[in-house]
C-alpha positions as CSV (number, residue, x, y, z in Angstrom):
1,X,6.8,11.5,-3.8
2,X,4.4,12.0,-6.7
3,X,5.1,8.6,-8.2
4,X,5.0,6.8,-4.9
5,X,1.7,8.4,-4.0
6,X,0.1,7.5,-7.3
7,X,1.4,3.9,-7.0
8,X,-0.1,3.7,-3.5
9,X,-3.4,5.0,-4.8
10,X,-3.5,2.6,-7.7
11,X,-2.5,-0.4,-5.6
12,X,-5.3,0.3,-3.1
13,X,-7.7,0.7,-6.1
14,X,-6.8,-2.9,-7.1
15,X,-7.0,-4.1,-3.5
16,X,-10.5,-2.8,-2.8
17,X,-12.5,-5.3,-5.0
18,X,-10.3,-8.2,-3.7
19,X,-11.1,-7.1,-0.1
20,X,-14.8,-6.8,-0.9
21,X,-14.8,-10.3,-2.5
22,X,-13.0,-11.8,0.5
23,X,-15.5,-10.3,2.9
24,X,-18.4,-11.5,0.8
25,X,-17.0,-15.1,0.6
26,X,-16.6,-15.1,4.4
27,X,-20.1,-13.8,5.0
28,X,-21.7,-16.4,2.7
29,X,-19.7,-19.3,4.0
30,X,-20.1,-18.3,7.6
31,X,-16.4,-18.0,8.2
32,X,-15.6,-16.1,11.3
33,X,-12.6,-13.8,11.2
34,X,-11.1,-11.9,14.1
35,X,-10.3,-8.2,13.8
36,X,-6.6,-8.8,13.1
37,X,-7.4,-10.8,9.9
38,X,-9.8,-8.1,8.6
39,X,-7.0,-5.6,8.3
40,X,-5.2,-5.4,5.0
41,X,-1.6,-4.1,5.5
42,X,0.0,-2.1,2.7
43,X,3.7,-1.3,3.0
44,X,5.1,2.0,1.9
45,X,8.8,3.1,1.9
46,X,8.2,6.7,1.1
47,X,7.6,8.7,4.3
48,X,6.1,11.7,2.6
49,X,3.6,9.7,0.6
50,X,2.6,7.8,3.7
51,X,2.1,11.0,5.7
52,X,0.0,12.5,2.9
53,X,-2.1,9.3,2.6
54,X,-2.8,9.1,6.4
55,X,-3.7,12.7,6.9
56,X,-7.3,13.1,7.8
57,X,-7.7,16.6,6.4
58,X,-6.7,17.3,2.8
59,X,-3.1,18.4,3.4
60,X,-1.7,20.4,0.6
61,X,2.0,21.0,0.3
62,X,4.0,22.6,-2.5
63,X,4.9,19.2,-3.8
64,X,1.4,17.8,-3.6
65,X,-0.8,20.7,-4.8
66,X,-0.6,19.6,-8.4
67,X,-1.8,15.9,-7.7
68,X,-4.9,15.1,-9.5
69,X,-8.0,14.7,-7.3
70,X,-8.5,11.1,-8.6
71,X,-5.5,9.9,-6.6
72,X,-6.8,11.1,-3.2
73,X,-10.0,8.9,-3.2
74,X,-8.5,6.2,-1.0
75,X,-7.9,8.4,2.1
76,X,-11.5,8.2,3.2
77,X,-11.6,4.4,2.5
78,X,-8.6,3.5,4.7
79,X,-10.6,3.0,7.9
80,X,-13.8,2.0,6.2
81,X,-12.2,-1.0,4.5
82,X,-9.6,-1.8,7.1
83,X,-6.5,-0.8,5.1
84,X,-3.4,0.0,7.1
85,X,-0.4,1.7,5.6
86,X,2.8,0.7,7.4
87,X,6.3,1.9,6.9
88,X,9.0,-0.4,5.6
89,X,12.7,0.4,5.3
90,X,14.0,0.7,1.8
91,X,16.4,-2.2,2.3
92,X,13.5,-4.5,3.3
93,X,11.3,-3.4,0.4
94,X,10.9,-6.6,-1.7
95,X,9.2,-4.7,-4.6
96,X,12.5,-2.9,-5.4
97,X,13.5,-6.0,-7.2
98,X,10.9,-5.3,-9.9
99,X,11.1,-1.5,-9.9
100,X,14.7,-0.5,-9.6
101,X,18.0,-1.2,-11.3
102,X,20.0,-2.9,-8.6
103,X,23.6,-3.9,-8.1
104,X,24.2,-7.6,-8.3
105,X,24.6,-8.0,-4.5
106,X,21.3,-6.1,-3.9
107,X,19.6,-8.1,-6.6
108,X,20.6,-11.3,-5.0
109,X,19.5,-10.2,-1.6
110,X,16.0,-9.2,-2.8
111,X,15.7,-12.4,-4.8
112,X,16.5,-14.4,-1.8
113,X,13.9,-12.5,0.2
114,X,11.2,-13.3,-2.3
115,X,12.2,-16.8,-3.6
116,X,14.5,-18.2,-1.0
117,X,17.5,-18.9,-3.3
């Protein structure tokens, strides 16, 4: 859970300025966006990391008590910036192609999901 939670925190840290830039571009060019396009969806396949990230109160478990405070910053920003963390099944997680050693059949399946061949 530790690595997944840190990866979630770091990905949202990268996503925040992009979201701000997109909002500023839309404001300055008078582009109207409906509420559905203002939400940024982030997919997470680790249930424990997702639960910890979505908890409103600082929830401390024996596994999470040693996490550095710098990784918890995004919990208060989820609603403010319209980030939505959604579950994804591990077999549908496209990023596994880049982060795990896969069997040939799994590799081909993930490659087809991303590239179409």
